[in-house]
PLY file of the C-alpha trace (Angstrom):
ply
format ascii 1.0
element vertex 397
property float x
property float y
property float z
element edge 396
property int vertex1
property int vertex2
end_header
-7.88 27.07 42.15
-4.81 28.14 40.18
-4.86 24.86 38.22
-8.52 25.34 37.25
-7.78 28.90 36.13
-4.82 27.67 34.04
-6.99 25.05 32.32
-9.62 27.65 31.56
-6.97 29.89 30.06
-5.54 27.05 27.96
-8.89 25.65 26.78
-9.19 27.92 23.72
-5.75 26.74 22.58
-6.91 23.14 22.65
-9.91 23.79 20.39
-10.38 25.28 16.96
-12.41 28.46 16.75
-15.31 28.60 14.30
-14.48 26.40 11.29
-16.07 25.71 7.92
-19.19 23.51 8.36
-17.77 21.05 5.81
-15.39 19.83 8.54
-18.01 19.47 11.25
-20.45 16.77 12.33
-21.08 14.09 9.72
-18.19 15.18 7.49
-16.47 11.79 7.78
-18.47 9.02 6.08
-18.47 5.52 7.58
-19.17 2.15 5.95
-19.44 -0.77 8.36
-17.45 1.21 10.89
-14.67 2.11 8.41
-13.89 5.54 7.01
-14.72 5.42 3.30
-15.14 8.40 0.97
-17.29 7.74 -2.12
-18.33 10.00 -4.95
-19.76 9.52 -8.45
-18.86 11.93 -11.27
-20.66 12.47 -14.54
-18.67 12.46 -17.79
-21.46 12.82 -20.30
-20.53 11.89 -23.84
-17.42 9.89 -22.98
-17.09 6.14 -23.39
-15.81 3.91 -20.60
-12.50 3.45 -22.44
-12.08 7.19 -22.94
-12.63 7.89 -19.23
-10.36 4.99 -18.28
-7.53 6.31 -20.46
-7.75 9.81 -19.00
-7.94 8.62 -15.39
-5.07 6.16 -15.88
-2.86 8.85 -17.39
-3.63 11.19 -14.49
-3.05 8.44 -11.91
0.26 7.50 -13.51
1.45 11.09 -13.08
-0.07 11.62 -9.62
0.84 8.39 -7.84
4.59 7.92 -8.08
7.10 6.83 -5.41
9.32 9.46 -3.77
12.46 7.49 -2.99
14.17 10.15 -0.87
11.24 10.23 1.55
10.46 6.52 1.35
6.93 7.25 0.12
5.48 4.45 -1.98
2.59 5.98 -3.94
1.92 3.99 -7.08
-0.74 2.63 -9.44
-1.42 -0.83 -8.08
-3.75 -2.24 -10.67
-5.56 -1.34 -13.90
-8.04 -3.38 -15.92
-9.63 -1.77 -19.00
-12.19 -4.57 -19.34
-13.80 -3.69 -16.00
-12.77 -0.03 -16.02
-11.09 -0.37 -12.63
-7.95 1.39 -11.46
-6.50 0.98 -7.97
-3.83 3.29 -6.53
-1.87 3.49 -3.32
-1.47 7.02 -2.00
1.27 7.85 0.46
2.16 11.48 1.12
2.70 14.10 3.78
0.00 16.08 5.53
1.80 19.21 6.70
0.14 20.86 9.69
2.86 23.39 10.57
5.96 24.29 8.60
7.91 27.02 10.34
11.49 27.46 11.44
12.19 24.86 14.14
8.54 23.79 14.06
7.69 21.11 11.49
4.54 19.18 12.31
3.45 16.63 9.74
2.15 13.10 9.29
2.31 10.53 6.51
-1.12 9.53 5.25
-1.61 6.22 3.44
-4.80 5.38 1.58
-6.19 3.32 -1.26
-7.97 4.98 -4.16
-10.21 2.82 -6.33
-11.74 4.27 -9.48
-14.40 2.47 -11.49
-15.02 3.86 -14.97
-18.34 3.42 -16.72
-19.89 4.83 -19.89
-20.57 8.49 -19.09
-19.48 8.38 -15.43
-16.90 7.15 -12.93
-16.83 6.36 -9.21
-14.02 7.30 -6.81
-13.57 5.47 -3.52
-10.95 6.37 -0.91
-10.47 3.85 1.88
-7.93 2.08 4.15
-6.74 5.44 5.50
-3.96 5.42 8.08
-1.55 7.98 9.53
2.09 7.58 10.55
2.79 10.25 13.14
5.49 11.03 15.68
4.15 10.85 19.23
6.99 11.57 21.64
9.99 9.55 20.49
7.83 6.92 18.75
6.12 6.69 15.38
2.51 5.62 15.77
0.44 4.05 13.00
-3.12 5.27 13.53
-6.20 4.16 11.55
-8.55 6.92 10.41
-11.35 5.34 12.43
-9.47 6.28 15.61
-8.35 9.71 14.51
-10.76 11.70 12.33
-14.27 10.41 13.12
-16.75 12.55 15.08
-16.00 10.58 18.25
-12.32 11.59 18.21
-12.41 15.10 16.74
-15.56 16.85 17.99
-16.20 18.31 21.43
-19.03 16.92 23.52
-21.41 19.58 22.19
-20.17 18.83 18.64
-19.74 22.53 17.97
-15.93 22.66 17.80
-12.98 20.59 16.61
-10.28 19.37 18.97
-6.97 20.66 17.65
-4.89 17.54 18.26
-7.09 15.35 16.04
-9.03 18.00 14.18
-5.98 18.92 12.10
-5.95 15.37 10.71
-9.64 15.65 9.88
-9.29 19.00 8.11
-6.27 18.00 6.05
-7.77 14.64 5.11
-11.00 16.20 3.86
-8.97 18.77 1.93
-6.89 16.00 0.35
-9.96 14.01 -0.65
-11.56 17.09 -2.24
-8.32 17.84 -4.07
-8.18 14.29 -5.46
-11.77 14.63 -6.64
-11.02 18.00 -8.29
-7.81 16.80 -9.97
-9.43 13.68 -11.41
-12.43 15.68 -12.59
-10.11 18.18 -14.28
-8.22 15.36 -16.00
-11.42 13.84 -17.38
-12.92 17.15 -18.49
-9.66 18.17 -20.17
-10.89 16.64 -23.41
-12.50 19.39 -25.44
-15.68 18.16 -27.02
-16.03 19.95 -30.32
-19.34 19.55 -32.12
-19.08 20.36 -35.81
-22.61 20.79 -37.10
-23.44 20.48 -40.75
-26.74 20.40 -42.58
-26.80 16.61 -42.50
-24.88 15.42 -39.43
-23.01 16.29 -36.22
-19.46 15.10 -35.47
-18.00 14.86 -32.00
-14.21 15.06 -31.79
-12.29 14.44 -28.56
-9.07 16.42 -28.21
-6.80 14.84 -25.60
-5.02 17.08 -23.11
-2.19 14.53 -23.02
-1.44 11.21 -24.76
-3.20 8.21 -23.32
-1.17 5.42 -21.87
-1.86 1.81 -22.64
-2.89 -0.10 -19.51
-0.31 -2.59 -18.34
-1.21 -6.13 -19.26
0.34 -9.37 -18.14
2.58 -10.62 -20.92
5.24 -13.28 -21.05
8.44 -11.29 -21.00
11.93 -12.73 -21.09
14.51 -10.65 -19.26
18.06 -11.81 -19.82
20.94 -10.79 -17.57
24.41 -12.10 -16.89
22.92 -14.27 -14.18
20.22 -15.90 -16.32
16.66 -15.45 -17.63
13.61 -14.18 -15.76
10.61 -14.98 -17.92
7.43 -15.63 -15.93
4.46 -13.28 -16.23
2.09 -12.43 -13.39
-1.23 -10.73 -13.98
-1.27 -7.11 -12.84
2.52 -6.95 -12.42
5.52 -6.24 -14.59
8.70 -8.32 -14.33
12.03 -6.72 -13.48
15.53 -8.12 -13.05
16.98 -8.44 -9.52
19.41 -5.57 -10.12
16.40 -3.26 -10.61
14.73 -4.06 -7.26
13.63 -0.64 -5.91
13.93 0.74 -2.41
16.14 0.20 0.60
15.81 -3.43 1.70
16.79 -2.64 5.29
14.12 0.06 5.51
11.48 -2.12 3.85
12.09 -4.95 6.32
12.42 -2.87 9.46
9.45 -0.59 8.80
6.93 -2.56 6.73
8.10 -6.19 7.06
7.49 -8.83 4.41
5.51 -12.04 4.08
7.29 -15.35 3.51
4.88 -17.68 1.73
5.49 -21.33 0.84
3.31 -24.18 -0.34
1.00 -24.78 -3.29
-2.58 -24.14 -4.35
-4.00 -26.80 -2.06
-1.92 -26.11 1.05
0.24 -23.10 1.86
1.08 -20.74 4.70
2.50 -17.25 5.15
4.29 -15.51 8.00
5.60 -12.01 8.66
9.36 -11.50 8.76
11.78 -8.65 9.24
15.06 -10.59 9.18
16.72 -11.10 5.84
18.35 -9.35 2.93
19.46 -9.45 -0.69
22.86 -10.19 -2.15
25.09 -12.30 -4.36
26.01 -15.92 -3.66
27.61 -18.45 -6.04
27.38 -15.71 -8.69
23.60 -15.74 -8.41
21.21 -13.03 -7.17
19.89 -14.28 -3.83
17.59 -13.40 -0.97
18.05 -14.78 2.51
15.63 -15.06 5.41
15.41 -16.70 8.82
12.57 -18.77 10.27
12.18 -20.07 13.81
11.71 -23.88 13.74
8.54 -23.53 15.83
6.78 -21.55 13.11
4.16 -23.37 11.04
5.67 -22.06 7.80
8.94 -23.99 8.30
7.28 -27.23 7.13
6.22 -25.64 3.84
9.67 -24.17 3.29
11.24 -27.60 3.72
8.71 -29.43 1.55
8.74 -27.07 -1.45
11.46 -25.94 -3.84
10.19 -22.40 -4.38
8.70 -19.71 -2.17
7.98 -15.97 -2.28
8.93 -12.89 -0.32
6.25 -10.22 -0.77
6.27 -6.58 0.30
3.37 -4.32 1.29
2.70 -0.69 2.00
1.50 0.77 5.28
-2.09 0.39 4.03
-1.88 -3.35 4.75
-0.40 -3.03 8.22
-3.47 -4.66 9.84
-3.28 -7.65 7.47
0.40 -8.20 8.25
-0.25 -7.78 11.98
-2.85 -10.54 11.70
-0.46 -12.84 9.82
2.19 -12.26 12.47
-0.07 -12.90 15.46
-2.00 -15.98 14.27
-0.84 -19.48 13.37
-1.90 -21.36 10.27
-2.09 -24.52 12.39
-5.52 -23.61 13.73
-6.56 -20.48 11.81
-7.55 -19.64 8.24
-5.01 -16.85 7.87
-6.11 -15.99 4.33
-9.68 -15.30 5.45
-8.54 -13.54 8.61
-6.05 -11.27 6.86
-8.30 -10.45 3.91
-5.41 -10.93 1.48
-5.98 -12.34 -2.02
-3.85 -15.39 -2.95
-2.29 -15.62 -6.41
-0.16 -18.36 -7.99
2.98 -17.94 -10.08
3.75 -20.07 -13.13
6.12 -22.08 -10.93
3.33 -22.85 -8.48
4.52 -20.49 -5.73
1.93 -18.56 -3.71
1.81 -14.81 -3.06
-0.86 -12.11 -2.63
-2.18 -9.56 -5.10
-2.05 -6.73 -2.54
1.78 -6.82 -2.56
3.55 -4.03 -4.42
6.57 -6.29 -4.98
6.96 -10.07 -5.10
10.30 -11.86 -5.13
10.16 -15.53 -6.09
13.02 -17.70 -4.85
14.28 -21.22 -5.44
15.95 -22.88 -2.47
19.70 -22.83 -2.84
21.11 -23.37 0.67
19.49 -23.93 4.04
21.36 -23.97 7.34
20.14 -24.60 10.86
21.95 -22.18 13.16
23.48 -23.73 16.24
25.41 -22.68 19.34
28.79 -23.11 17.67
27.77 -20.89 14.74
26.56 -17.96 16.87
29.04 -15.59 18.50
26.66 -13.10 20.07
26.01 -14.05 23.69
22.70 -12.22 23.74
21.44 -14.29 20.81
22.64 -17.50 22.44
20.79 -16.72 25.64
17.65 -15.71 23.77
17.41 -18.67 21.41
18.76 -21.45 23.61
17.55 -24.58 21.75
15.31 -22.79 19.26
17.85 -21.36 16.86
16.36 -20.04 13.61
16.96 -21.74 10.28
18.51 -19.70 7.48
17.26 -20.05 3.92
19.21 -18.70 0.96
17.17 -18.67 -2.20
18.16 -17.89 -5.77
15.97 -15.08 -7.06
14.22 -16.53 -10.12
11.59 -13.78 -10.59
10.75 -10.29 -9.39
7.46 -8.52 -10.07
6.39 -4.99 -9.19
3.21 -3.00 -9.71
0 1
1 2
2 3
3 4
4 5
5 6
6 7
7 8
8 9
9 10
10 11
11 12
12 13
13 14
14 15
15 16
16 17
17 18
18 19
19 20
20 21
21 22
22 23
23 24
24 25
25 26
26 27
27 28
28 29
29 30
30 31
31 32
32 33
33 34
34 35
35 36
36 37
37 38
38 39
39 40
40 41
41 42
42 43
43 44
44 45
45 46
46 47
47 48
48 49
49 50
50 51
51 52
52 53
53 54
54 55
55 56
56 57
57 58
58 59
59 60
60 61
61 62
62 63
63 64
64 65
65 66
66 67
67 68
68 69
69 70
70 71
71 72
72 73
73 74
74 75
75 76
76 77
77 78
78 79
79 80
80 81
81 82
82 83
83 84
84 85
85 86
86 87
87 88
88 89
89 90
90 91
91 92
92 93
93 94
94 95
95 96
96 97
97 98
98 99
99 100
100 101
101 102
102 103
103 104
104 105
105 106
106 107
107 108
108 109
109 110
110 111
111 112
112 113
113 114
114 115
115 116
116 117
117 118
118 119
119 120
120 121
121 122
122 123
123 124
124 125
125 126
126 127
127 128
128 129
129 130
130 131
131 132
132 133
133 134
134 135
135 136
136 137
137 138
138 139
139 140
140 141
141 142
142 143
143 144
144 145
145 146
146 147
147 148
148 149
149 150
150 151
151 152
152 153
153 154
154 155
155 156
156 157
157 158
158 159
159 160
160 161
161 162
162 163
163 164
164 165
165 166
166 167
167 168
168 169
169 170
170 171
171 172
172 173
173 174
174 175
175 176
176 177
177 178
178 179
179 180
180 181
181 182
182 183
183 184
184 185
185 186
186 187
187 188
188 189
189 190
190 191
191 192
192 193
193 194
194 195
195 196
196 197
197 198
198 199
199 200
200 201
201 202
202 203
203 204
204 205
205 206
206 207
207 208
208 209
209 210
210 211
211 212
212 213
213 214
214 215
215 216
216 217
217 218
218 219
219 220
220 221
221 222
222 223
223 224
224 225
225 226
226 227
227 228
228 229
229 230
230 231
231 232
232 233
233 234
234 235
235 236
236 237
237 238
238 239
239 240
240 241
241 242
242 243
243 244
244 245
245 246
246 247
247 248
248 249
249 250
250 251
251 252
252 253
253 254
254 255
255 256
256 257
257 258
258 259
259 260
260 261
261 262
262 263
263 264
264 265
265 266
266 267
267 268
268 269
269 270
270 271
271 272
272 273
273 274
274 275
275 276
276 277
277 278
278 279
279 280
280 281
281 282
282 283
283 284
284 285
285 286
286 287
287 288
288 289
289 290
290 291
291 292
292 293
293 294
294 295
295 296
296 297
297 298
298 299
299 300
300 301
301 302
302 303
303 304
304 305
305 306
306 307
307 308
308 309
309 310
310 311
311 312
312 313
313 314
314 315
315 316
316 317
317 318
318 319
319 320
320 321
321 322
322 323
323 324
324 325
325 326
326 327
327 328
328 329
329 330
330 331
331 332
332 333
333 334
334 335
335 336
336 337
337 338
338 339
339 340
340 341
341 342
342 343
343 344
344 345
345 346
346 347
347 348
348 349
349 350
350 351
351 352
352 353
353 354
354 355
355 356
356 357
357 358
358 359
359 360
360 361
361 362
362 363
363 364
364 365
365 366
366 367
367 368
368 369
369 370
370 371
371 372
372 373
373 374
374 375
375 376
376 377
377 378
378 379
379 380
380 381
381 382
382 383
383 384
384 385
385 386
386 387
387 388
388 389
389 390
390 391
391 392
392 393
393 394
394 395
395 396
């Protein structure tokens, strides 16, 4: 009896009281079972290029990495010919921020904007949350966190606090993105100067437009050599400008090792490796178990790529790590889009950074080269093979 009374007393604390109807039933749109927010905005009088320039400038200011927090927001892609801009959003949703009580989650999402003459579409998809549950960080897709099934009571008249807070803050973020983009586009003051014979329309920009990044052949020369291959949608950088903490990138988000050519290639997830200097060359090193299908492609080809992804593509990397290319079409299953470098290496356009390597040294680890007893017991006869590759190109979005 006492337990029932306690539950009844606690029940109001587990539910939200009356909330704004905009958060209630039907507030989360679904497309083929996935949470996808879509909205079309009118921009009467503006050309596609004018809208594209304003949106791209806004996106370039809004979606920037925050290195100290490890947040990787960025503009992923822009194409003025189609009017498309794709951005990765990664930021905090703060639920409670009080002394000794900080409750927040990292939300990751993809924003795609399609500009047209006189209008533009905004689509927000691939939403996931990184949230501390106990002593673990859980990666939770929006479909299992903010839909009606997970946030509404049985009568659908109240929100459950544990998941409802994600729903409320996500809807608020989406509406804020809509409002900010709309403000950026409408910032141009349309001045109509009427005369007896004609009418002139002058657009006054709120801020200078940026020129969309195009793939160009750029030669970067450093003390270690030249890096001169272009890659559509990316800009080349030298190895000494590689951003981020490589340990954090590998341990939290992994990478894909991809080897082969246009007709036959394979990729695998990896979290062992690093960057450094060897023989006075910038290098990357990685380790592959000899039982993995990718090992054949690494041995048969001179170049390969290491590509890095944001939390948005966690499902794709999970798929690549749990399926073998021996009997599965991993490209189709992962949904990733293959691209080819000028050297014939394979990578994927969803990556925010691609490192292209040329094999420099490879070494099969063996019992006599391993001093850790735990590793010896674990590997037995299946010691991994180490590959050290000279970094010949780096591209980032």
